[in-house]
OpenMM code with the backbone's topology and positions (N, CA, C; nanometers):
from openmm import Vec3, app, unit

residues = "MET SER ASN LYS ALA PRO SER PRO ARG SER LEU ALA PRO ILE ILE ILE ILE GLY ILE GLY ASN GLU PHE ARG GLY ASP ASP GLY ALA GLY LEU VAL ALA ALA GLU LEU LEU LYS ALA GLU ASN ILE ALA GLY VAL GLU ILE LYS GLN GLU SER GLY GLU GLY ALA ILE LEU MET GLU CYS TRP GLN GLY TYR HIS THR ALA ILE ILE LEU ASP ALA ALA ARG SER GLY ALA ASN PRO GLY THR ILE HIS ARG TYR GLU ILE GLN GLN GLN PRO LEU PRO ARG SER LEU PHE ASN SER CYS SER SER HIS ALA PHE SER LEU VAL GLU ALA ILE GLU MET GLY LYS LEU LEU ASN LYS LEU PRO ARG ARG LEU ILE VAL TYR GLY ILE GLU GLY LYS PHE PHE GLY MET ARG LEU GLY LEU SER PRO GLU ILE GLN GLU ALA ILE HIS ASN LEU ILE ARG GLN ILE LYS ASN GLU LEU SER SER SER VAL SER".split()
positions = [
    Vec3(8.2381, -18.8713, 12.7075),
    Vec3(8.3752, -18.8544, 12.6609),
    Vec3(8.4252, -18.9872, 12.6059),
    Vec3(8.4822, -18.9825, 12.4885),
    Vec3(8.5288, -19.1035, 12.4221),
    Vec3(8.6738, -19.1341, 12.4572),
    Vec3(8.7043, -19.2622, 12.4696),
    Vec3(8.8419, -19.3042, 12.4948),
    Vec3(8.9168, -19.3325, 12.3654),
    Vec3(8.8483, -19.3158, 12.2513),
    Vec3(8.9125, -19.3439, 12.1237),
    Vec3(9.0187, -19.2392, 12.0944),
    Vec3(9.1258, -19.2844, 12.0311),
    Vec3(9.2323, -19.1915, 11.9913),
    Vec3(9.1809, -19.1046, 11.8774),
    Vec3(9.2206, -18.9772, 11.8723),
    Vec3(9.1796, -18.8923, 11.7625),
    Vec3(9.2400, -18.9422, 11.6319),
    Vec3(9.1754, -18.9070, 11.5208),
    Vec3(9.2293, -18.9483, 11.3918),
    Vec3(9.3612, -18.8772, 11.3680),
    Vec3(9.4541, -18.9405, 11.2947),
    Vec3(9.5852, -18.8798, 11.2729),
    Vec3(9.5783, -18.7401, 11.2117),
    Vec3(9.4766, -18.7107, 11.1315),
    Vec3(9.4658, -18.5785, 11.0697),
    Vec3(9.4483, -18.4679, 11.1727),
    Vec3(9.3932, -18.4997, 11.2904),
    Vec3(9.3676, -18.3963, 11.3901),
    Vec3(9.4817, -18.3811, 11.4902),
    Vec3(9.5874, -18.4565, 11.4718),
    Vec3(9.6942, -18.4571, 11.5711),
    Vec3(9.7996, -18.3505, 11.5455),
    Vec3(9.8550, -18.2990, 11.6537),
    Vec3(9.9724, -18.2132, 11.6458),
    Vec3(10.0910, -18.3011, 11.6075),
    Vec3(10.1990, -18.2431, 11.5542),
    Vec3(10.3133, -18.3273, 11.5162),
    Vec3(10.3874, -18.3870, 11.6356),
    Vec3(10.3680, -18.3288, 11.7544),
    Vec3(10.4414, -18.3729, 11.8736),
    Vec3(10.3432, -18.3985, 11.9869),
    Vec3(10.3629, -18.5083, 12.0569),
    Vec3(10.2856, -18.5343, 12.1781),
    Vec3(10.3834, -18.5540, 12.2938),
    Vec3(10.3486, -18.4956, 12.4063),
    Vec3(10.4227, -18.5171, 12.5305),
    Vec3(10.3285, -18.5909, 12.6241),
    Vec3(10.3741, -18.7036, 12.6773),
    Vec3(10.2911, -18.7850, 12.7660),
    Vec3(10.3612, -18.7967, 12.9006),
    Vec3(10.3006, -18.7379, 13.0015),
    Vec3(10.3509, -18.7517, 13.1375),
    Vec3(10.2841, -18.8717, 13.2017),
    Vec3(10.3634, -18.9617, 13.2596),
    Vec3(10.3055, -19.0822, 13.3186),
    Vec3(10.3487, -19.0965, 13.4640),
    Vec3(10.2683, -19.1716, 13.5383),
    Vec3(10.3022, -19.1971, 13.6773),
    Vec3(10.1795, -19.2188, 13.7632),
    Vec3(10.2035, -19.2190, 13.8928),
    Vec3(10.0982, -19.2402, 13.9919),
    Vec3(10.1142, -19.1335, 14.0996),
    Vec3(10.0226, -19.0398, 14.1029),
    Vec3(10.0327, -18.9270, 14.1964),
    Vec3(10.0227, -18.9693, 14.3426),
    Vec3(9.9750, -19.0901, 14.3691),
    Vec3(9.9600, -19.1378, 14.5069),
    Vec3(10.0842, -19.2117, 14.5571),
    Vec3(10.1886, -19.2199, 14.4730),
    Vec3(10.3114, -19.2893, 14.5123),
    Vec3(10.4306, -19.1940, 14.5115),
    Vec3(10.4151, -19.0822, 14.5780),
    Vec3(10.5253, -18.9880, 14.5945),
    Vec3(10.5848, -18.9420, 14.4634),
    Vec3(10.7146, -18.9629, 14.4476),
    Vec3(10.7876, -18.9128, 14.3317),
    Vec3(10.7507, -18.9827, 14.2016),
    Vec3(10.6747, -19.0911, 14.2088),
    Vec3(10.6263, -19.1568, 14.0876),
    Vec3(10.5349, -19.0634, 14.0087),
    Vec3(10.4838, -18.9595, 14.0715),
    Vec3(10.3980, -18.8625, 14.0036),
    Vec3(10.4738, -18.7548, 13.9282),
    Vec3(10.6063, -18.7623, 13.9218),
    Vec3(10.6874, -18.6570, 13.8589),
    Vec3(10.6490, -18.6317, 13.7132),
    Vec3(10.6273, -18.7360, 13.6365),
    Vec3(10.5908, -18.7195, 13.4957),
    Vec3(10.4572, -18.6499, 13.4790),
    Vec3(10.3629, -18.6815, 13.5673),
    Vec3(10.2314, -18.6174, 13.5625),
    Vec3(10.2419, -18.4684, 13.5923),
    Vec3(10.3187, -18.4340, 13.6951),
    Vec3(10.3353, -18.2935, 13.7336),
    Vec3(10.4061, -18.2164, 13.6226),
    Vec3(10.5103, -18.2752, 13.5649),
    Vec3(10.5825, -18.2088, 13.4560),
    Vec3(10.4897, -18.1826, 13.3376),
    Vec3(10.4064, -18.2804, 13.3024),
    Vec3(10.3127, -18.2630, 13.1911),
    Vec3(10.2115, -18.1531, 13.2217),
    Vec3(10.1635, -18.1492, 13.3442),
    Vec3(10.0671, -18.0462, 13.3834),
    Vec3(10.1280, -17.9064, 13.3699),
    Vec3(10.2521, -17.8904, 13.4142),
    Vec3(10.3188, -17.7604, 13.4037),
    Vec3(10.3476, -17.7238, 13.2579),
    Vec3(10.3851, -17.8217, 13.1768),
    Vec3(10.4076, -17.7950, 13.0344),
    Vec3(10.2779, -17.7571, 12.9639),
    Vec3(10.1687, -17.8205, 13.0027),
    Vec3(10.0387, -17.7891, 12.9427),
    Vec3(10.0043, -17.6419, 12.9649),
    Vec3(10.0384, -17.5888, 13.0804),
    Vec3(10.0106, -17.4483, 13.1123),
    Vec3(10.0919, -17.3531, 13.0241),
    Vec3(10.1983, -17.4020, 12.9612),
    Vec3(10.2824, -17.3193, 12.8735),
    Vec3(10.2187, -17.2962, 12.7359),
    Vec3(10.1159, -17.3752, 12.7008),
    Vec3(10.0476, -17.3624, 12.5706),
    Vec3(10.1462, -17.3592, 12.4539),
    Vec3(10.2248, -17.4632, 12.4404),
    Vec3(10.3264, -17.4706, 12.3352),
    Vec3(10.2589, -17.5088, 12.2034),
    Vec3(10.2743, -17.4228, 12.1024),
    Vec3(10.2107, -17.4457, 11.9723),
    Vec3(10.2618, -17.5748, 11.9090),
    Vec3(10.1698, -17.6516, 11.8486),
    Vec3(10.2066, -17.7734, 11.7783),
    Vec3(10.2362, -17.8922, 11.8672),
    Vec3(10.2068, -17.8792, 11.9967),
    Vec3(10.2361, -17.9865, 12.0917),
    Vec3(10.1094, -18.0217, 12.1687),
    Vec3(10.0738, -18.1487, 12.1654),
    Vec3(9.9637, -18.1979, 12.2489),
    Vec3(10.0256, -18.2594, 12.3738),
    Vec3(9.9621, -18.2365, 12.4878),
    Vec3(10.0158, -18.2882, 12.6138),
    Vec3(9.9081, -18.3694, 12.6840),
    Vec3(9.9456, -18.4896, 12.7263),
    Vec3(9.8534, -18.5793, 12.7966),
    Vec3(9.9169, -18.6275, 12.9255),
    Vec3(9.8317, -18.6717, 13.0157),
    Vec3(9.8750, -18.7358, 13.1397),
    Vec3(9.8098, -18.8732, 13.1442),
    Vec3(9.8911, -18.9747, 13.1664),
    Vec3(9.8420, -19.1124, 13.1682),
    Vec3(9.9047, -19.1883, 13.2845),
    Vec3(9.8478, -19.3034, 13.3137),
    Vec3(9.8975, -19.3862, 13.4240),
    Vec3(10.0297, -19.4548, 13.3904),
    Vec3(10.0533, -19.4806, 13.2633),
    Vec3(10.1742, -19.5518, 13.2230),
    Vec3(10.1470, -19.6915, 13.1715),
    Vec3(10.0211, -19.7302, 13.1631),
    Vec3(9.9844, -19.8606, 13.1082),
    Vec3(10.0304, -19.8668, 12.9622),
    Vec3(10.1075, -19.9700, 12.9282),
    Vec3(10.1702, -19.9804, 12.7973),
    Vec3(10.0767, -19.9721, 12.6788),
    Vec3(9.9631, -20.0408, 12.6847),
    Vec3(9.8697, -20.0390, 12.5720),
    Vec3(9.8155, -19.8985, 12.5483),
    Vec3(9.7899, -19.8259, 12.6548),
    Vec3(9.7404, -19.6883, 12.6420),
    Vec3(9.8489, -19.5993, 12.5822),
    Vec3(9.9736, -19.6182, 12.6248),
    Vec3(10.0835, -19.5387, 12.5689),
    Vec3(10.0962, -19.5612, 12.4187),
    Vec3(10.0884, -19.6876, 12.3760),
    Vec3(10.0991, -19.7182, 12.2333),
    Vec3(9.9875, -19.6501, 12.1553),
    Vec3(9.8688, -19.6471, 12.2114),
    Vec3(9.7561, -19.5800, 12.1470),
    Vec3(9.7790, -19.4289, 12.1424),
    Vec3(9.8311, -19.3728, 12.2496),
    Vec3(9.8525, -19.2276, 12.2578),
    Vec3(9.9506, -19.1768, 12.1531),
    Vec3(10.0607, -19.2492, 12.1286),
    Vec3(10.1625, -19.1947, 12.0387),
    Vec3(10.1370, -19.2257, 11.8915),
    Vec3(10.0320, -19.3022, 11.8599),
    Vec3(10.0011, -19.3337, 11.7206),
    Vec3(9.9702, -19.2066, 11.6414),
    Vec3(10.0283, -19.1949, 11.5234),
    Vec3(10.0006, -19.0841, 11.4334),
    Vec3(10.0871, -18.9612, 11.4554),
    Vec3(10.1703, -18.9623, 11.5567),
    Vec3(10.2571, -18.8475, 11.5843),
    Vec3(10.3954, -18.8694, 11.5247),
    Vec3(10.4565, -18.7626, 11.4812),
    Vec3(10.5940, -18.7677, 11.4322),
    Vec3(10.6903, -18.7883, 11.5489),
    Vec3(10.6662, -18.7154, 11.6586),
    Vec3(10.7536, -18.7199, 11.7754),
    Vec3(10.6712, -18.7408, 11.9015),
    Vec3(10.7159, -18.8300, 11.9872),
    Vec3(10.6541, -18.8487, 12.1188),
    Vec3(10.7628, -18.8321, 12.2242),
    Vec3(10.7284, -18.7582, 12.3279),
    Vec3(10.8186, -18.7383, 12.4414),
    Vec3(10.7477, -18.7920, 12.5648),
    Vec3(10.8094, -18.8870, 12.6320),
    Vec3(10.7518, -18.9483, 12.7514),
    Vec3(10.8254, -18.8941, 12.8734),
    Vec3(10.7495, -18.8557, 12.9747),
    Vec3(10.8053, -18.8061, 13.1007),
    Vec3(10.7656, -18.9027, 13.2104),
    Vec3(10.8631, -18.9565, 13.2822),
    Vec3(10.8346, -19.0578, 13.3832),
    Vec3(10.9344, -19.0462, 13.4978),
    Vec3(10.9009, -19.1060, 13.6084),
    Vec3(10.9944, -19.1182, 13.7204),
    Vec3(11.0904, -19.2324, 13.6899),
    Vec3(11.2092, -19.2255, 13.7468),
    Vec3(11.3100, -19.3298, 13.7265),
    Vec3(11.3730, -19.3640, 13.8604),
    Vec3(11.4288, -19.4842, 13.8654),
    Vec3(11.4981, -19.5284, 13.9873),
    Vec3(11.6221, -19.6077, 13.9469),
    Vec3(11.7382, -19.5411, 13.9548),
    Vec3(11.8631, -19.6067, 13.9151),
    Vec3(11.9679, -19.6048, 14.0252),
    Vec3(11.9426, -19.5293, 14.1304),
    Vec3(12.0431, -19.5111, 14.2334),
    Vec3(12.1197, -19.3807, 14.2178),
    Vec3(12.0919, -19.3067, 14.1098),
    Vec3(12.1545, -19.1751, 14.0906),
    Vec3(12.0952, -19.0778, 14.1927),
    Vec3(12.1533, -18.9600, 14.2022),
    Vec3(12.1020, -18.8591, 14.2953),
    Vec3(11.9589, -18.8214, 14.2596),
    Vec3(11.8713, -18.8074, 14.3599),
    Vec3(11.7342, -18.7639, 14.3327),
    Vec3(11.7342, -18.6332, 14.2543),
    Vec3(11.6503, -18.6296, 14.1513),
    Vec3(11.6411, -18.5118, 14.0664),
    Vec3(11.7251, -18.5209, 13.9403),
    Vec3(11.8117, -18.6226, 13.9307),
    Vec3(11.8900, -18.6418, 13.8080),
    Vec3(11.7936, -18.6646, 13.6920),
    Vec3(11.8207, -18.6000, 13.5797),
    Vec3(11.7364, -18.6170, 13.4614),
    Vec3(11.8082, -18.7095, 13.3637),
    Vec3(11.7417, -18.8186, 13.3285),
    Vec3(11.7929, -18.9151, 13.2309),
    Vec3(11.7204, -18.8882, 13.0990),
    Vec3(11.7913, -18.8953, 12.9879),
    Vec3(11.7291, -18.8741, 12.8566),
    Vec3(11.7714, -18.9864, 12.7622),
    Vec3(11.6730, -19.0460, 12.6959),
    Vec3(11.6984, -19.1540, 12.6006),
    Vec3(11.6221, -19.1263, 12.4723),
    Vec3(11.6932, -19.1259, 12.3619),
    Vec3(11.6298, -19.1186, 12.2308),
    Vec3(11.6247, -19.2626, 12.1805),
    Vec3(11.5060, -19.3187, 12.1784),
    Vec3(11.4872, -19.4630, 12.1602),
    Vec3(11.5417, -19.5140, 12.0275),
    Vec3(11.5348, -19.4357, 11.9221),
    Vec3(11.5870, -19.4812, 11.7934),
    Vec3(11.7399, -19.4894, 11.7948),
    Vec3(11.8040, -19.4295, 11.8948),
    Vec3(11.9501, -19.4301, 11.9017),
    Vec3(12.0052, -19.5170, 12.0142),
    Vec3(11.9259, -19.5401, 12.1179),
    Vec3(11.9739, -19.6197, 12.2308),
    Vec3(11.8555, -19.6860, 12.3008),
    Vec3(11.8742, -19.8073, 12.3495),
    Vec3(11.7638, -19.8756, 12.4175),
    Vec3(11.7350, -19.8128, 12.5539),
    Vec3(11.6134, -19.8274, 12.5966),
    Vec3(11.5726, -19.7795, 12.7283),
    Vec3(11.6092, -19.8858, 12.8313),
    Vec3(11.6912, -19.8518, 12.9300),
    Vec3(11.7293, -19.9516, 13.0308),
    Vec3(11.6073, -19.9994, 13.1106),
    Vec3(11.5812, -20.1268, 13.1029),
    Vec3(11.4655, -20.1858, 13.1713),
    Vec3(11.4684, -20.1563, 13.3212),
    Vec3(11.5845, -20.1653, 13.3824),
    Vec3(11.5939, -20.1485, 13.5280),
    Vec3(11.5639, -20.0061, 13.5735),
    Vec3(11.5845, -19.9089, 13.4885),
    Vec3(11.5647, -19.7688, 13.5252),
    Vec3(11.4175, -19.7340, 13.5428),
    Vec3(11.3303, -19.7960, 13.4629),
    Vec3(11.1896, -19.7593, 13.4639),
    Vec3(11.0980, -19.8673, 13.5199),
    Vec3(11.1302, -19.9939, 13.5034),
    Vec3(11.0406, -20.0993, 13.5517),
    Vec3(11.0278, -20.1035, 13.7024),
    Vec3(11.1283, -20.0590, 13.7746),
    Vec3(11.1212, -20.0668, 13.9208),
    Vec3(11.0172, -19.9719, 13.9784),
    Vec3(10.9749, -19.8720, 13.9003),
    Vec3(10.8752, -19.7759, 13.9474),
    Vec3(10.7348, -19.8145, 13.9033),
    Vec3(10.7238, -19.8979, 13.8016),
    Vec3(10.5946, -19.9249, 13.7409),
    Vec3(10.5118, -20.0231, 13.8224),
    Vec3(10.3824, -19.9949, 13.8288),
    Vec3(10.2898, -20.0881, 13.8926),
    Vec3(10.2093, -20.1632, 13.7866),
    Vec3(10.2478, -20.1510, 13.6594),
    Vec3(10.1756, -20.2152, 13.5500),
    Vec3(10.2515, -20.3367, 13.4997),
    Vec3(10.1763, -20.4383, 13.4578),
    Vec3(10.2376, -20.5574, 13.4001),
    Vec3(10.2938, -20.5259, 13.2618),
    Vec3(10.2273, -20.4376, 13.1877),
    Vec3(10.2690, -20.3978, 13.0529),
    Vec3(10.3104, -20.2518, 13.0621),
    Vec3(10.4385, -20.2295, 13.0892),
    Vec3(10.4885, -20.0965, 13.1232),
    Vec3(10.5448, -20.0230, 13.0017),
    Vec3(10.6041, -19.9091, 13.0273),
    Vec3(10.6672, -19.8273, 12.9236),
    Vec3(10.7703, -19.9072, 12.8445),
    Vec3(10.8573, -19.9782, 12.9125),
    Vec3(10.9627, -20.0546, 12.8439),
    Vec3(10.9003, -20.1581, 12.7505),
    Vec3(10.8008, -20.2304, 12.7978),
    Vec3(10.7355, -20.3315, 12.7140),
    Vec3(10.6598, -20.2668, 12.5984),
    Vec3(10.5989, -20.1499, 12.6217),
    Vec3(10.5280, -20.0794, 12.5141),
    Vec3(10.6254, -20.0411, 12.4027),
    Vec3(10.7435, -19.9955, 12.4405),
    Vec3(10.8440, -19.9588, 12.3403),
    Vec3(10.8913, -20.0832, 12.2652),
    Vec3(10.9176, -20.1911, 12.3365),
    Vec3(10.9608, -20.3149, 12.2709),
    Vec3(10.8537, -20.3666, 12.1750),
    Vec3(10.7274, -20.3637, 12.2188),
    Vec3(10.6173, -20.4086, 12.1332),
    Vec3(10.6016, -20.3153, 12.0134),
    Vec3(10.6129, -20.1852, 12.0370),
    Vec3(10.6043, -20.0885, 11.9279),
    Vec3(10.7106, -20.1117, 11.8217),
    Vec3(10.8314, -20.1468, 11.8644),
    Vec3(10.9387, -20.1774, 11.7688),
    Vec3(10.9026, -20.3007, 11.6863),
    Vec3(10.8555, -20.4058, 11.7545),
    Vec3(10.8203, -20.5298, 11.6847),
    Vec3(10.7087, -20.5089, 11.5833),
    Vec3(10.6114, -20.4264, 11.6183),
    Vec3(10.4949, -20.4039, 11.5326),
    Vec3(10.5122, -20.2847, 11.4392),
    Vec3(10.6285, -20.2215, 11.4435),
    Vec3(10.6539, -20.1004, 11.3651),
    Vec3(10.5489, -19.9929, 11.3958),
    Vec3(10.5230, -19.9717, 11.5251),
    Vec3(10.4204, -19.8778, 11.5701),
    Vec3(10.4780, -19.7678, 11.6592),
    Vec3(10.6056, -19.7373, 11.6429),
    Vec3(10.6645, -19.6267, 11.7180),
    Vec3(10.6585, -19.5000, 11.6338),
    Vec3(10.6524, -19.3845, 11.6991),
    Vec3(10.6667, -19.2605, 11.6225),
    Vec3(10.8073, -19.2549, 11.5618),
    Vec3(10.8275, -19.1695, 11.4625),
    Vec3(10.9604, -19.1593, 11.4013),
    Vec3(11.0659, -19.1239, 11.5042),
    Vec3(11.0257, -19.0436, 11.6012),
    Vec3(11.1192, -19.0023, 11.7069),
    Vec3(11.0507, -19.0220, 11.8412),
    Vec3(11.1145, -19.0977, 11.9288),
    Vec3(11.0604, -19.1236, 12.0622),
    Vec3(11.1689, -19.0927, 12.1644),
    Vec3(11.1391, -18.9964, 12.2509),
    Vec3(11.2334, -18.9530, 12.3541),
    Vec3(11.1708, -18.9827, 12.4894),
    Vec3(11.2478, -19.0414, 12.5784),
    Vec3(11.2006, -19.0687, 12.7143),
    Vec3(11.2893, -18.9923, 12.8113),
    Vec3(11.2248, -18.9117, 12.8940),
    Vec3(11.2935, -18.8438, 13.0036),
    Vec3(11.2537, -18.9126, 13.1331),
    Vec3(11.3528, -18.9476, 13.2122),
    Vec3(11.3277, -19.0041, 13.3444),
    Vec3(11.3799, -18.9098, 13.4505),
    Vec3(11.2979, -18.8809, 13.5481),
    Vec3(11.3378, -18.7962, 13.6601),
    Vec3(11.3661, -18.8888, 13.7776),
    Vec3(11.4901, -18.8906, 13.8204),
    Vec3(11.5297, -18.9797, 13.9297),
    Vec3(11.4531, -18.9427, 14.0560),
    Vec3(11.3754, -19.0382, 14.1061),
    Vec3(11.2954, -19.0157, 14.2260),
    Vec3(11.3696, -19.0513, 14.3531),
    Vec3(11.3068, -19.0173, 14.4632),
    Vec3(11.3641, -19.0437, 14.5955),
    Vec3(11.2707, -19.1316, 14.6780),
    Vec3(11.1404, -19.0993, 14.6768),
    Vec3(11.0430, -19.1702, 14.7598),
    Vec3(10.9277, -19.2182, 14.6723),
    Vec3(10.9032, -19.3497, 14.6736),
    Vec3(10.7988, -19.4084, 14.5899),
    Vec3(10.6902, -19.4774, 14.6720),
    Vec3(10.6841, -19.4495, 14.8007),
    Vec3(10.5809, -19.5075, 14.8856),
    Vec3(10.4498, -19.4314, 14.8720),
    Vec3(10.3510, -19.4751, 14.9472),
    Vec3(10.2195, -19.4116, 14.9423),
    Vec3(10.2269, -19.2723, 15.0049),
    Vec3(10.2113, -19.1714, 14.9198),
    Vec3(10.2144, -19.0328, 14.9660),
    Vec3(10.1755, -18.9426, 14.8495),
    Vec3(10.1015, -18.8382, 14.8790),
    Vec3(10.0746, -18.7348, 14.7797),
    Vec3(10.1890, -18.6348, 14.7822),
    Vec3(10.2272, -18.5852, 14.6668),
    Vec3(10.3293, -18.4818, 14.6596),
    Vec3(10.4672, -18.5367, 14.6297),
    Vec3(10.5506, -18.4468, 14.5791),
    Vec3(10.6858, -18.4817, 14.5365),
    Vec3(10.7890, -18.4342, 14.6372),
    Vec3(10.9027, -18.5006, 14.6393),
    Vec3(11.0166, -18.4566, 14.7197),
    Vec3(11.0666, -18.3227, 14.6644),
    Vec3(11.1231, -18.2362, 14.7499),
    Vec3(11.1715, -18.1053, 14.7032),
    Vec3(11.2718, -18.1149, 14.5875),
    Vec3(11.3617, -18.2132, 14.5914),
    Vec3(11.4601, -18.2281, 14.4840),
    Vec3(11.3926, -18.2564, 14.3498),
    Vec3(11.2835, -18.3298, 14.3553),
    Vec3(11.2131, -18.3674, 14.2328),
    Vec3(11.1369, -18.2464, 14.1794),
    Vec3(11.0768, -18.1682, 14.2684),
    Vec3(11.0076, -18.0460, 14.2254),
    Vec3(11.1035, -17.9533, 14.1514),
    Vec3(11.2232, -17.9367, 14.2053),
    Vec3(11.3237, -17.8513, 14.1406),
    Vec3(11.3663, -17.9103, 14.0064),
    Vec3(11.3861, -18.0409, 14.0019),
    Vec3(11.4286, -18.1072, 13.8781),
    Vec3(11.3241, -18.0915, 13.7681),
    Vec3(11.1971, -18.0921, 13.8052),
    Vec3(11.0906, -18.0773, 13.7057),
    Vec3(11.1027, -17.9428, 13.6351),
    Vec3(11.1337, -17.8374, 13.7078),
    Vec3(11.1495, -17.7057, 13.6445),
    Vec3(11.2692, -17.7057, 13.5492),
    Vec3(11.3770, -17.7739, 13.5855),
    Vec3(11.4920, -17.7887, 13.4954),
    Vec3(11.4536, -17.8696, 13.3716),
    Vec3(11.3754, -17.9750, 13.3911),
    Vec3(11.3304, -18.0584, 13.2802),
    Vec3(11.2445, -17.9779, 13.1834),
    Vec3(11.1546, -17.8972, 13.2354),
    Vec3(11.0682, -17.8163, 13.1494),
    Vec3(11.1522, -17.7217, 13.0636),
    Vec3(11.2509, -17.6578, 13.1231),
    Vec3(11.3405, -17.5702, 13.0453),
    Vec3(11.4122, -17.6503, 12.9361),
    Vec3(11.4598, -17.7684, 12.9716),
    Vec3(11.5312, -17.8532, 12.8755),
    Vec3(11.4401, -17.8921, 12.7588),
    Vec3(11.3176, -17.9308, 12.7892),
    Vec3(11.2236, -17.9712, 12.6838),
    Vec3(11.1886, -17.8526, 12.5951),
    Vec3(11.1614, -17.7375, 12.6543),
    Vec3(11.1286, -17.6189, 12.5745),
    Vec3(11.2452, -17.5803, 12.4837),
    Vec3(11.3681, -17.5891, 12.5338),
    Vec3(11.4857, -17.5608, 12.4501),
    Vec3(11.4964, -17.6609, 12.3358),
    Vec3(11.4725, -17.7879, 12.3672),
    Vec3(11.4805, -17.8916, 12.2638),
    Vec3(11.3729, -17.8713, 12.1576),
    Vec3(11.2522, -17.8376, 12.2006),
    Vec3(11.1439, -17.8142, 12.1053),
    Vec3(11.1736, -17.6935, 12.0174),
    Vec3(11.2240, -17.5860, 12.0753),
    Vec3(11.2517, -17.4660, 11.9953),
    Vec3(11.3682, -17.4891, 11.8993),
    Vec3(11.4667, -17.5684, 11.9379),
    Vec3(11.5792, -17.5949, 11.8472),
    Vec3(11.5403, -17.6926, 11.7365),
    Vec3(11.4432, -17.7802, 11.7617),
    Vec3(11.4014, -17.8746, 11.6573),
    Vec3(11.3108, -17.8071, 11.5552),
    Vec3(11.2483, -17.6953, 11.5929),
    Vec3(11.1619, -17.6211, 11.5012),
    Vec3(11.2454, -17.5283, 11.4137),
    Vec3(11.3545, -17.4739, 11.4696),
    Vec3(11.4353, -17.3772, 11.3934),
    Vec3(11.5366, -17.4435, 11.3040),
] * unit.nanometer
topology = app.Topology()
chain = topology.addChain("A")
for resn in residues:
    res = topology.addResidue(resn, chain)
    for name in ("N", "CA", "C"):
        topology.addAtom(name, app.Element.getBySymbol(name[0]), res)
């Protein structure tokens, strides 16, 4: 199996990338959301699950018109709160996502580097699911599991309205 990114000609117009660490409790929210979305078989959408390493994210979104990132967030809001940022319209708050990351080159840095190098998709949306527990544990908190189902509905509605 090759780690090379597919050529742009073979790409769907939209990629959804769920990121996180399934061994750190609610940090796995983005991965679980991506897995559930993948089961929906949404036409024209490629779905991946990644650790959240910035260089890999930059490689993943290359050649796509739209990229949607799903990640856990930690801001102090109620667990399960869904945060949405359209990067071309508003910056991604560093404090919301960096506190969950175990990578030196995280999502926030990947977006900043992508802007500098003009390597962002035309549209980049980041959804953050407010987590509750980020310690060593498999599985998500109940509030986060419920929020993921709300997030999936929100994404499907957004995708269907952007197509029509």
